C-alpha positions as CSV (number, residue, x, y, z in Angstrom):
1,M,128.9,74.3,35.7
2,L,131.4,76.6,37.4
3,A,130.7,75.1,40.8
4,G,131.3,71.6,39.4
5,T,134.6,72.8,37.9
6,V,135.7,74.4,41.2
7,G,134.7,71.2,43.1
8,T,136.6,69.0,40.7
9,G,139.7,71.2,41.0
10,Y,139.5,71.3,44.8
11,R,139.1,67.5,45.0
12,T,142.3,67.1,43.0
13,L,144.2,69.6,45.2
14,A,142.9,68.0,48.4
15,D,144.7,64.7,47.4
16,P,147.9,64.6,49.5
17,A,149.7,62.9,46.5
18,V,148.8,66.0,44.3
19,S,150.1,68.3,47.1
20,A,153.3,66.3,47.2
21,G,153.7,66.7,43.4
22,M,153.1,70.4,43.7
23,I,155.7,70.8,46.4
24,A,158.2,69.0,44.2
25,M,157.6,71.4,41.3
26,S,159.2,74.3,43.1
27,P,163.0,73.8,42.7
28,T,164.0,75.7,45.9
29,Y,162.5,76.9,49.1
30,T,163.5,79.2,51.9
31,V,163.0,77.8,55.4
32,Q,162.2,80.2,58.2
33,P,164.6,80.1,61.2
34,D,161.9,79.4,63.8
35,Q,158.8,77.2,63.9
36,D,155.2,78.4,63.6
37,V,152.6,77.1,66.0
38,I,149.7,75.9,63.8
39,D,146.2,75.7,65.3
40,L,144.7,72.6,63.7
41,V,141.0,72.3,62.7
42,N,140.7,69.2,65.0
43,G,141.5,71.4,68.0
44,G,145.1,70.5,68.4
45,E,148.2,72.4,67.6
46,V,151.6,71.5,66.1
47,H,154.9,73.2,65.8
48,A,156.0,73.3,62.1
49,W,158.7,74.8,59.9
50,R,157.5,77.2,57.3
51,L,159.0,76.7,53.8
52,Q,158.2,79.2,51.1
53,S,158.9,78.7,47.4
54,D,161.6,81.0,46.1
55,A,160.1,81.6,42.7
56,P,156.8,81.2,40.7
57,F,156.3,77.8,38.9
58,S,153.7,76.0,36.9
59,M,151.9,72.7,37.5
60,A,149.1,71.2,35.4
61,G,148.2,74.5,33.8
62,V,148.2,76.5,37.0
63,D,150.7,79.3,37.4
64,M,151.7,79.3,41.0
65,Q,152.8,82.7,42.3
66,E,153.5,81.4,45.8
67,L,153.5,78.1,47.7
68,I,154.0,77.8,51.5
69,V,154.4,74.4,53.1
70,W,154.4,73.7,56.8
71,L,156.5,70.6,57.9
72,A,156.3,69.1,61.4
73,D,158.7,66.6,62.9
74,G,159.6,63.7,60.6
75,H,159.0,66.0,57.6
76,V,155.2,65.4,57.9
77,V,153.3,68.0,55.9
78,V,150.7,69.6,58.1
79,G,149.6,72.5,55.8
80,T,149.9,74.2,52.5
81,Q,149.0,77.6,51.2
82,G,149.2,78.3,47.5
83,T,148.3,81.3,45.3
84,G,147.9,80.4,41.7
85,T,146.2,81.6,38.5
86,F,144.1,79.3,36.2
87,G,142.0,80.5,33.3
88,G,142.7,84.2,34.3
89,V,141.4,83.7,37.8
90,Q,143.8,84.0,40.8
91,T,142.9,82.3,44.1
92,T,144.6,81.4,47.3
93,T,144.0,77.9,48.8
94,V,144.8,76.9,52.3
95,Q,144.8,73.2,53.4
96,Q,145.6,71.4,56.6
97,F,146.4,67.7,56.9
98,T,145.6,66.1,60.2
99,D,145.2,62.6,61.6
100,W,147.8,60.9,59.3
101,G,147.2,57.2,59.3
102,V,143.7,57.3,60.8
103,P,141.0,55.5,58.7
104,V,138.7,57.9,56.9
105,V,134.9,57.3,56.8
106,V,133.1,59.1,54.0
107,E,129.3,59.3,54.6
108,P,127.0,59.2,51.6
109,P,125.1,62.4,51.0
110,V,121.7,62.7,52.5
111,G,118.8,63.3,50.1
């Protein structure tokens, strides 16, 4: 049951629309002066500005202690890192977004 709950929660967080909503929940961010070089899971790299939320905030019952967003040219989100607490459990989640605009093929599970 716990694995199903975690899986459902992650599926929700993996939706870029949900990430956009979470980004919008923090009223202010601090932008670092220089860009980070982000090594992407697809083997590429991108230069991105690191934005860090200035204060804790809440979204959908999750108390977020920290949210970091990496923005590339054109304000394209290439990654997020959030630390939040839900149900007394604190966790940090890191996501990368690559291949914007490329069709996605989801294979059915085997077995």
